[in-house]
C-alpha positions as CSV (number, residue, x, y, z in Angstrom):
1,M,-70.4,14.6,53.4
2,E,-68.1,14.0,56.3
3,L,-71.0,12.7,58.4
4,Y,-71.8,10.1,55.8
5,Y,-68.1,9.1,55.6
6,N,-67.9,8.8,59.4
7,M,-71.0,6.6,59.5
8,I,-69.7,4.2,56.9
9,V,-66.3,4.0,58.7
10,N,-68.0,3.5,62.0
11,I,-70.2,0.6,60.7
12,G,-67.1,-0.9,59.0
13,F,-65.1,-0.9,62.2
14,L,-68.0,-2.4,64.2
15,I,-68.3,-5.3,61.6
16,L,-64.6,-5.8,61.7
17,I,-64.6,-6.0,65.5
18,A,-67.6,-8.4,65.3
19,N,-65.7,-10.7,62.9
20,I,-62.7,-10.8,65.1
21,L,-64.8,-11.5,68.2
22,V,-66.7,-14.4,66.6
23,R,-63.4,-16.1,65.8
24,I,-62.5,-16.3,69.5
25,P,-63.6,-19.9,70.6
26,V,-64.9,-18.7,74.0
27,V,-67.1,-16.1,72.5
28,T,-68.3,-18.5,69.8
29,Q,-69.1,-21.1,72.4
30,I,-71.1,-18.6,74.5
31,I,-73.1,-17.3,71.5
32,C,-73.9,-20.8,70.0
33,E,-74.0,-23.2,72.9
34,E,-76.6,-23.7,75.5
35,K,-74.3,-22.1,78.1
36,K,-75.4,-18.7,76.8
37,H,-78.5,-19.3,79.0
38,T,-76.5,-19.1,82.2
39,L,-76.3,-15.8,84.1
40,L,-72.6,-15.5,83.6
41,A,-72.8,-16.0,79.9
42,K,-75.6,-13.4,79.6
43,L,-73.5,-10.9,81.5
44,V,-70.5,-11.6,79.2
45,L,-72.7,-11.2,76.1
46,G,-74.3,-8.0,77.5
47,A,-70.9,-6.6,78.1
48,I,-69.8,-7.5,74.5
49,F,-72.8,-5.8,72.9
50,G,-72.5,-2.9,75.4
51,G,-68.9,-2.5,74.2
52,F,-70.2,-2.0,70.7
53,C,-72.4,0.8,72.0
54,I,-69.4,2.4,73.7
55,F,-67.2,2.1,70.6
56,S,-69.9,3.7,68.5
57,T,-70.2,6.6,70.9
58,C,-66.5,7.2,71.1
59,T,-66.1,7.2,67.3
60,G,-69.2,9.3,66.5
61,A,-68.9,12.7,64.8
62,Q,-69.9,15.9,66.4
63,V,-72.9,17.7,64.8
64,Q,-74.3,20.8,66.6
65,G,-73.7,19.2,70.0
66,A,-75.1,15.8,68.9
67,I,-73.1,12.7,68.2
68,P,-74.5,10.8,65.2
69,N,-73.5,7.1,65.8
70,T,-74.2,3.4,65.3
71,R,-75.1,2.6,69.0
72,V,-78.4,1.1,67.8
73,L,-76.4,-1.8,66.3
74,G,-75.0,-2.9,69.7
75,A,-78.1,-2.4,71.8
76,L,-80.8,-3.6,69.3
77,A,-78.7,-6.5,68.0
78,G,-77.9,-7.7,71.5
79,G,-81.6,-8.1,72.2
80,L,-82.5,-9.5,68.8
81,L,-79.7,-12.1,68.9
82,C,-79.4,-13.1,72.5
83,G,-82.6,-12.3,74.3
84,P,-84.0,-9.9,76.9
85,T,-81.3,-9.9,79.5
86,V,-78.5,-9.3,77.0
87,G,-80.5,-6.6,75.1
88,I,-81.4,-4.7,78.2
89,L,-77.9,-4.9,79.7
90,A,-76.3,-3.7,76.4
91,G,-78.8,-0.8,76.2
92,L,-78.1,0.1,79.8
93,I,-74.3,0.0,79.4
94,G,-74.6,2.1,76.2
95,S,-76.9,4.7,77.8
96,V,-74.8,5.1,81.0
97,H,-71.7,5.6,78.9
98,R,-73.4,8.1,76.7
99,I,-74.3,10.1,79.8
100,L,-70.8,10.0,81.2
101,F,-69.2,10.7,77.8
102,D,-70.8,14.1,77.5
103,I,-72.7,14.7,80.7
104,H,-73.7,18.3,79.9
105,G,-74.4,17.8,76.2
106,V,-77.8,19.0,74.8
107,T,-78.6,15.6,73.3
108,T,-77.2,13.5,76.1
109,F,-80.4,12.5,77.9
110,A,-82.4,11.9,74.6
111,C,-79.6,9.8,73.2
112,A,-79.1,7.8,76.4
113,L,-82.8,7.2,76.7
114,S,-83.0,6.1,73.1
115,T,-80.2,3.6,73.5
116,F,-81.8,2.0,76.5
117,M,-85.2,1.9,74.7
118,E,-83.5,0.2,71.7
119,G,-82.2,-2.5,74.0
120,V,-85.6,-3.0,75.5
121,L,-87.3,-3.1,72.1
122,G,-84.8,-5.6,70.9
123,A,-85.6,-7.8,73.9
124,L,-89.4,-7.5,73.3
125,I,-89.1,-8.2,69.6
126,Y,-86.9,-11.3,70.3
127,T,-89.5,-12.7,72.7
128,F,-92.3,-12.0,70.2
129,F,-90.5,-13.6,67.3
130,Q,-89.2,-16.6,69.3
131,K,-92.7,-17.5,70.6
132,R,-94.0,-17.5,67.0
133,N,-90.9,-19.2,65.6
134,I,-90.3,-16.4,63.1
135,D,-86.9,-15.8,61.5
136,F,-85.3,-12.4,61.3
137,E,-85.4,-11.7,57.5
138,W,-83.4,-8.8,56.2
139,Y,-86.4,-6.6,55.6
140,F,-87.6,-7.2,59.2
141,L,-84.2,-5.9,60.4
142,V,-84.4,-2.9,58.2
143,M,-87.9,-2.0,59.4
144,I,-87.1,-2.6,63.1
145,T,-83.8,-0.5,62.9
146,A,-85.5,2.3,61.0
147,A,-88.3,2.3,63.6
148,C,-85.8,2.6,66.4
149,E,-83.9,5.4,64.8
150,C,-87.2,7.2,64.1
151,L,-88.0,6.9,67.8
152,H,-84.5,8.3,68.5
153,M,-85.4,11.3,66.4
154,V,-88.7,11.8,68.2
155,N,-86.8,11.7,71.6
156,L,-84.5,14.4,70.3
157,L,-87.4,16.6,69.3
158,I,-89.1,16.1,72.7
159,F,-86.1,16.5,75.1
160,V,-83.7,18.8,73.3
161,K,-84.3,22.5,74.0
162,P,-84.8,24.8,72.3
163,F,-86.9,23.0,69.8
164,S,-85.3,24.9,66.9
165,L,-82.0,23.3,67.8
166,A,-83.5,19.9,68.0
167,E,-85.2,20.4,64.6
168,S,-81.9,21.5,63.0
169,I,-80.1,18.5,64.4
170,V,-82.7,16.0,63.3
171,K,-82.7,17.5,59.8
172,V,-79.0,16.8,59.5
173,I,-78.7,13.4,61.1
174,A,-82.0,11.7,60.5
175,I,-81.5,10.4,57.0
176,P,-77.9,9.1,57.4
177,M,-78.7,7.5,60.8
178,V,-81.9,5.8,59.6
179,A,-80.4,4.7,56.2
180,F,-76.9,3.6,57.2
181,N,-77.9,2.0,60.5
182,S,-80.7,0.0,58.8
183,A,-78.3,-1.3,56.2
184,G,-75.5,-1.8,58.8
185,M,-77.8,-3.8,61.0
186,V,-78.4,-6.4,58.2
187,W,-74.6,-6.6,57.7
188,F,-73.8,-6.6,61.4
189,F,-76.5,-9.2,62.1
190,S,-75.2,-11.5,59.3
191,V,-71.8,-11.8,61.0
192,F,-73.4,-13.5,64.0
193,E,-75.8,-15.5,61.9
194,D,-72.8,-16.9,60.0
195,V,-71.5,-18.1,63.4
196,Y,-74.7,-20.2,63.9
197,T,-74.4,-21.5,60.3
198,K,-70.8,-22.4,60.8
199,Q,-71.5,-24.2,64.1
200,N,-74.4,-26.1,62.5
201,L,-72.1,-27.3,59.7
202,I,-69.5,-28.4,62.2
203,A,-72.2,-30.2,64.3
204,A,-73.6,-31.8,61.1
205,D,-70.1,-33.0,60.2
206,K,-69.6,-34.4,63.7
207,M,-73.0,-36.1,63.6
208,R,-72.0,-37.7,60.2
209,L,-68.7,-38.9,61.7
210,A,-70.6,-40.2,64.8
211,L,-73.0,-42.2,62.6
212,N,-70.2,-43.7,60.6
213,I,-68.4,-44.7,63.8
214,A,-71.7,-46.0,65.3
215,D,-72.4,-48.1,62.2
216,A,-68.9,-49.7,62.4
217,C,-69.4,-50.4,66.1
218,V,-72.9,-51.8,66.0
219,L,-72.0,-55.4,66.1
220,N,-69.9,-54.9,69.2
221,I,-72.5,-52.9,71.1
222,R,-75.5,-55.1,70.3
223,K,-74.7,-57.9,72.7
224,S,-76.1,-59.1,76.0
225,R,-72.6,-58.7,77.5
226,I,-69.8,-56.5,76.1
227,T,-66.4,-58.1,76.6
228,D,-63.0,-56.4,77.0
229,D,-62.2,-57.4,73.4
230,D,-65.3,-55.5,72.3
231,Y,-64.2,-52.4,74.1
232,K,-60.7,-52.6,72.6
233,E,-62.1,-53.2,69.1
234,M,-64.5,-50.2,69.4
235,E,-61.5,-48.0,70.6
236,K,-59.6,-48.9,67.4
237,T,-62.7,-48.2,65.3
238,I,-63.3,-44.8,66.8
239,S,-59.6,-43.9,66.5
240,G,-59.5,-45.0,62.9
241,F,-62.5,-42.8,61.9
242,S,-61.7,-39.7,63.9
243,R,-58.6,-37.6,64.1
244,C,-58.3,-38.1,67.9
245,R,-55.0,-38.6,69.7
246,D,-56.3,-41.3,71.9
247,V,-59.6,-43.2,72.8
248,F,-60.7,-44.7,76.0
249,F,-63.8,-46.8,76.0
250,L,-63.9,-48.3,79.5
251,P,-66.4,-50.5,81.4
252,Y,-67.9,-49.0,84.5
253,S,-65.5,-50.8,86.8
254,Q,-62.4,-49.6,85.0
255,K,-62.7,-45.9,84.9
256,N,-59.6,-45.5,87.1
257,R,-57.5,-46.6,84.1
258,L,-57.7,-42.9,83.1
259,F,-55.5,-42.0,85.9
260,E,-53.0,-44.7,84.9
261,S,-52.7,-43.3,81.3
262,E,-50.1,-41.0,80.0
263,Y,-52.5,-38.0,80.5
264,E,-53.2,-35.9,83.5
265,F,-56.9,-36.4,84.0
266,S,-58.3,-34.5,86.9
267,E,-60.7,-35.7,89.5
268,D,-63.1,-33.0,88.4
269,F,-63.1,-34.3,84.9
270,V,-63.8,-37.9,85.9
271,E,-66.5,-36.9,88.4
272,G,-68.0,-34.5,85.9
273,M,-68.7,-37.3,83.4
274,E,-71.2,-38.8,85.9
275,K,-73.4,-35.7,85.4
276,E,-72.9,-34.6,81.8
277,C,-70.5,-34.6,78.8
278,T,-67.3,-32.9,80.2
279,T,-64.6,-31.2,78.1
280,Q,-61.3,-29.9,79.5
281,L,-57.8,-29.0,78.5
282,I,-55.4,-31.7,79.7
283,Y,-51.6,-32.3,79.6
284,R,-49.4,-35.2,79.0
285,K,-47.5,-36.4,82.1
286,E,-44.2,-36.6,80.2
287,K,-42.7,-33.2,79.7
288,R,-41.0,-32.2,76.5
289,P,-37.6,-30.5,76.2
290,F,-37.3,-27.2,78.1
291,G,-40.2,-28.2,80.3
292,F,-42.8,-27.6,77.6
293,R,-46.0,-29.6,77.9
294,Q,-48.5,-30.0,75.1
295,A,-52.1,-29.1,75.9
296,L,-54.8,-31.4,74.5
297,V,-58.6,-31.4,74.4
298,A,-60.2,-34.2,76.3
299,S,-64.0,-34.9,76.2
300,G,-65.7,-37.6,78.1
301,C,-69.2,-38.9,78.7
302,R,-70.8,-41.8,80.5
303,V,-72.7,-44.5,78.6
304,T,-75.9,-45.5,80.2
305,M,-78.8,-47.9,80.2
306,G,-81.7,-46.0,81.8
307,N,-80.1,-44.3,84.8
308,E,-77.4,-46.9,85.2
309,T,-73.9,-46.3,83.9
310,W,-72.2,-49.2,82.2
311,G,-69.3,-47.5,80.5
312,Y,-67.3,-44.3,79.9
313,L,-66.2,-42.9,76.5
314,V,-63.3,-40.4,76.5
315,L,-61.6,-38.9,73.4
316,V,-58.4,-36.9,73.4
317,F,-57.7,-34.5,70.6
318,E,-54.8,-32.3,69.6
319,R,-56.0,-28.7,69.9
320,R,-55.2,-27.8,66.3
321,Y,-57.5,-30.5,65.1
322,S,-60.6,-29.9,67.3
323,S,-62.1,-27.2,69.3
324,P,-63.6,-28.1,72.7
325,E,-67.2,-27.7,71.5
326,A,-66.6,-29.9,68.4
327,A,-65.0,-32.6,70.6
328,E,-67.9,-32.4,73.0
329,C,-70.4,-32.6,70.1
330,L,-68.8,-35.8,68.8
331,V,-68.4,-37.5,72.2
332,S,-72.0,-36.7,73.3
333,A,-73.4,-38.0,70.0
334,L,-71.4,-41.3,70.2
335,A,-72.3,-41.8,73.9
336,K,-76.0,-41.2,73.1
337,F,-75.9,-43.7,70.3
338,F,-74.1,-46.4,72.3
339,S,-76.5,-45.9,75.2
340,T,-79.6,-46.1,73.0
341,N,-78.5,-49.1,71.0
342,Y,-77.3,-51.0,74.0
343,E,-80.5,-50.3,75.9
344,A,-82.6,-51.2,72.8
345,Y,-80.7,-54.5,72.4
346,Q,-81.2,-55.4,76.1
347,V,-84.9,-54.8,75.7
348,E,-84.9,-57.0,72.6
349,Y,-82.7,-59.6,74.3
350,Q,-85.1,-59.7,77.3
351,K,-88.0,-60.2,74.9
352,K,-86.2,-63.2,73.4
353,M,-85.6,-64.6,76.8
354,R,-89.2,-64.1,77.7
355,E,-90.3,-65.9,74.5
356,R,-88.0,-68.8,75.3
357,A,-89.3,-69.0,78.8
358,E,-92.9,-69.1,77.4
359,F,-91.7,-71.8,75.0
360,R,-90.4,-73.8,77.9
361,V,-93.6,-73.3,79.7
362,L,-95.3,-74.6,76.6
363,Q,-93.1,-77.7,76.7
364,S,-94.1,-78.3,80.3
365,Q,-97.7,-78.1,79.3
366,I,-97.6,-81.1,77.0
367,N,-100.2,-83.3,78.6
368,P,-98.6,-85.9,80.8
369,H,-101.6,-88.1,80.0
370,F,-100.1,-88.4,76.5
371,L,-97.2,-90.3,78.1
372,F,-99.5,-92.5,80.1
373,N,-101.7,-93.2,77.2
374,S,-98.7,-94.0,74.9
375,L,-97.3,-96.4,77.5
376,N,-100.6,-98.1,78.0
377,T,-101.0,-98.4,74.2
378,I,-97.5,-99.9,73.9
379,S,-98.2,-102.3,76.8
380,C,-101.2,-103.7,74.9
381,F,-98.9,-104.7,71.9
382,C,-96.1,-106.2,73.9
383,R,-97.6,-109.7,73.9
384,E,-99.4,-109.7,70.6
385,K,-97.1,-107.5,68.4
386,P,-93.8,-107.2,70.2
387,D,-92.0,-105.8,67.1
388,Y,-94.7,-103.1,66.7
389,A,-94.4,-102.4,70.4
390,R,-90.7,-101.9,69.9
391,E,-91.3,-99.5,67.0
392,L,-93.7,-97.5,69.2
393,L,-91.1,-97.3,72.0
394,L,-88.6,-96.0,69.5
395,A,-91.1,-93.4,68.4
396,L,-91.8,-92.4,72.0
397,S,-88.0,-92.1,72.5
398,V,-87.7,-89.9,69.3
399,Y,-90.6,-87.7,70.5
400,F,-89.3,-87.0,74.0
401,R,-85.7,-86.7,72.8
402,H,-86.8,-83.9,70.4
403,N,-88.5,-82.2,73.3
404,L,-85.4,-82.3,75.4
405,N,-83.1,-81.1,72.6
406,S,-85.5,-78.3,71.8
407,S,-84.9,-76.7,75.2
408,N,-81.5,-75.6,73.9
409,D,-82.4,-75.1,70.2
410,Y,-84.5,-72.1,69.4
411,M,-84.4,-72.8,65.6
412,I,-84.1,-76.2,64.0
413,D,-84.3,-77.7,60.5
414,I,-87.9,-78.4,59.4
415,A,-86.9,-82.1,58.7
416,A,-86.3,-82.5,62.5
417,E,-89.6,-80.9,63.2
418,F,-91.4,-83.4,60.9
419,E,-89.5,-86.3,62.5
420,Q,-91.1,-85.4,65.9
421,V,-94.5,-85.0,64.3
422,D,-94.1,-88.4,62.6
423,A,-93.3,-90.0,66.0
424,Y,-96.3,-88.3,67.6
425,L,-98.6,-89.4,64.8
426,M,-97.3,-93.0,65.0
427,L,-98.2,-93.1,68.7
428,E,-101.6,-91.5,68.2
429,K,-102.4,-93.9,65.3
430,A,-101.5,-96.9,67.5
431,R,-103.9,-95.5,70.2
432,F,-106.9,-94.8,68.0
433,E,-106.2,-97.5,65.3
434,D,-108.7,-97.4,62.5
435,R,-110.6,-94.4,63.9
436,L,-107.7,-92.1,62.8
437,R,-106.6,-91.7,59.3
438,I,-103.4,-89.8,58.5
439,E,-102.5,-88.4,55.0
440,K,-99.1,-86.7,54.4
441,N,-98.0,-84.9,51.3
442,I,-94.6,-83.5,52.1
443,E,-92.2,-82.3,49.5
444,E,-88.8,-84.1,49.6
445,D,-85.5,-82.4,50.5
446,I,-87.0,-79.4,52.3
447,H,-84.4,-77.8,54.5
448,M,-85.2,-74.5,56.3
449,Q,-84.7,-73.3,59.8
450,V,-87.9,-72.9,61.7
451,P,-88.8,-72.2,65.3
452,T,-88.8,-75.5,67.3
453,L,-92.1,-77.0,68.4
454,I,-94.4,-75.2,66.0
455,L,-96.0,-78.2,64.3
456,Q,-96.7,-80.6,67.1
457,P,-99.2,-78.4,69.0
458,I,-101.1,-77.8,65.7
459,V,-101.2,-81.5,64.8
460,E,-102.2,-82.3,68.4
461,N,-105.0,-79.7,68.3
462,A,-106.2,-81.1,64.9
463,I,-106.4,-84.7,66.3
464,K,-107.7,-83.9,69.8
465,H,-110.2,-81.1,69.1
466,G,-110.9,-81.8,65.5
467,A,-110.6,-85.3,63.9
468,M,-111.4,-87.4,67.0
469,K,-114.7,-85.6,67.4
470,R,-115.9,-87.6,64.4
471,E,-116.5,-91.3,64.3
472,I,-113.7,-91.6,61.7
473,G,-111.1,-88.8,62.0
474,E,-108.9,-87.6,59.2
475,V,-105.8,-85.4,59.4
476,R,-103.9,-84.2,56.4
477,I,-100.4,-82.5,56.3
478,D,-99.2,-80.7,53.2
479,A,-95.8,-79.1,53.0
480,G,-93.8,-77.6,50.2
481,M,-92.0,-74.6,48.9
482,D,-94.1,-71.7,47.5
483,G,-91.4,-69.5,45.8
484,E,-88.9,-68.7,48.6
485,E,-91.4,-69.4,51.4
486,L,-92.2,-72.7,53.0
487,L,-96.0,-73.4,53.0
488,I,-97.4,-75.9,55.5
489,K,-101.1,-76.8,55.8
490,I,-102.6,-79.0,58.6
491,S,-106.2,-79.9,58.1
492,D,-108.8,-82.0,60.0
493,N,-112.4,-83.1,59.3
494,G,-113.7,-82.1,62.7
495,H,-116.7,-79.9,63.4
496,G,-114.7,-76.7,63.2
497,I,-113.6,-74.2,65.8
498,P,-116.5,-72.4,67.7
499,D,-117.0,-68.8,66.5
500,Q,-116.3,-67.3,69.9
501,V,-113.1,-69.2,70.3
502,L,-112.0,-68.2,66.7
503,R,-112.8,-64.6,67.4
504,A,-110.8,-64.7,70.7
505,F,-107.9,-66.1,68.8
506,N,-108.0,-63.5,66.0
507,D,-108.4,-60.7,68.6
508,K,-105.6,-62.2,70.7
509,T,-107.8,-62.1,73.8
510,T,-107.5,-65.8,74.8
511,K,-106.0,-65.9,78.3
512,G,-104.1,-68.7,79.9
513,K,-104.0,-70.8,76.7
514,Y,-100.9,-72.0,74.9
515,G,-101.2,-74.2,71.8
516,L,-102.2,-72.3,68.7
517,L,-102.1,-68.9,70.3
518,N,-98.5,-69.4,71.5
519,V,-97.3,-70.7,68.1
520,D,-99.0,-67.7,66.4
521,G,-97.4,-65.2,68.8
522,R,-93.9,-66.8,68.3
523,L,-94.2,-66.8,64.5
524,R,-95.3,-63.1,64.5
525,S,-92.5,-62.0,66.8
526,I,-89.9,-63.9,64.7
527,Y,-91.1,-63.2,61.1
528,G,-93.4,-60.2,61.3
529,E,-97.1,-59.6,61.7
530,K,-98.2,-61.1,58.4
531,Y,-96.6,-64.5,59.2
532,G,-99.0,-65.6,61.9
533,L,-101.2,-68.6,61.7
534,V,-104.1,-68.4,59.2
535,I,-107.1,-70.5,60.3
536,D,-110.0,-71.4,58.0
537,S,-112.7,-73.2,59.9
538,S,-116.2,-74.5,59.1
539,P,-118.5,-77.3,60.3
540,E,-116.7,-79.6,57.8
541,G,-113.3,-79.1,59.3
542,T,-110.4,-76.7,60.0
543,T,-107.2,-75.9,58.1
544,V,-104.3,-74.1,59.7
545,T,-101.8,-72.5,57.3
546,I,-98.2,-71.6,58.2
547,R,-95.9,-69.6,55.9
548,I,-92.2,-69.5,56.8
549,P,-90.1,-66.8,55.0
550,P,-86.4,-67.4,54.2
551,R,-85.2,-64.8,56.8
552,T,-86.2,-63.8,60.3
553,L,-86.5,-60.4,61.9
554,I,-84.2,-61.3,64.8
């Protein structure tokens, strides 16, 4: 009965020690963070779990020269929780101590060998489970621990002489060691599993906080150029959401402001931000009474676009409000958000600039012959119809003034767009006279922002490549509201668009052409894929349909 009591107390002490250890920030950080993959961290963890083995040996009871104990919890759990290096190191420490603890004991070699084998088995099982992404359920732990203790009993029967002594020892210790250690492993393992759960909850809380801050800062970060006022406003926003003592959000050129602050930032801290998120304990420059200086947690990270640094984010916390790992989690999440959003906006901004450049190219492609033809047409009316020639000159002025203004205006009111189309139609009507018939059915008082220069290329295409291929050409323009959308149809009575040209347009394979394809691409990029041009063409004519929704995507 004393053996059972001793096993229970032994397991209880181990779990108590484990609970104390996991509340030490350094140990928690090593267990939960990626730093546990470094050699130093592995050595520290191996020493911790090896210490559990030593404690178990020292507190074990004496039974016929044997020491029934809970060493398996340290060696096996080290391998199962932290991987091969930790498990093997913990098993090695436990086995060496077992030999030195009772170097001439009858069970010393068998127990030492079993401890080392338990560490190795934990390492192997960890590797097997990790490759297959299998979780350690409680029944797995019971079976694995029971199997290791059975192996321990086999080693006793093999290496302890005489066999009768080994047999008597196994009869006494087998059941309590298998049963209690199997149950104790589940309990012992859960202590460390709770650490992972707690850290995941902390990380989730920091991510939630980071998302709230990011949402509040999105208008400041999504700009082609972030001003000093934007940096200051984001500092206030971050400070308002988090319980940090101070916030520094600095442009790349102003990182030296950290050294001018009230805190003692080290060169290592500032240089470390260039490589990864850096967290250190810092002090205020001003000393308190009796020379006391308050220690604070500072975490900083660079904010990037690609490989280029454009800013630095540093948060300073009071130690009672934030652990180093929690501070680093928040800062790294914020820095990643700012980097990603700024880079995404720059890509979007460059896309807009490219579209505007393409638009200006489109403007430059307006056939100069149109100007010459218009001037020649106007000159013909100067003698016979001077008043009409004057109207045509005004129309030409309106047409080109619209082109000049549209260089700066990406979106304009649809009424202004129709004004340019009217000027264009007046000039073309004067040129072709009775050969061109124009019919317009445009709803009154339509006001909606549309991309500039989307109608004139379509109307020009309808006249040049459609209507004027007939002896008498006809062009019809219909425009009105269809629910919340503006619906515009431009029709001609030409011979239709050739099938191969229409297929190339629909497949977007036309190269080196502007006109309809350019307008279609601009509409799709601004309003979405379903708002491109819709072309219905037949030998009797072509109709181009445009739908403009009330809101844009950009």
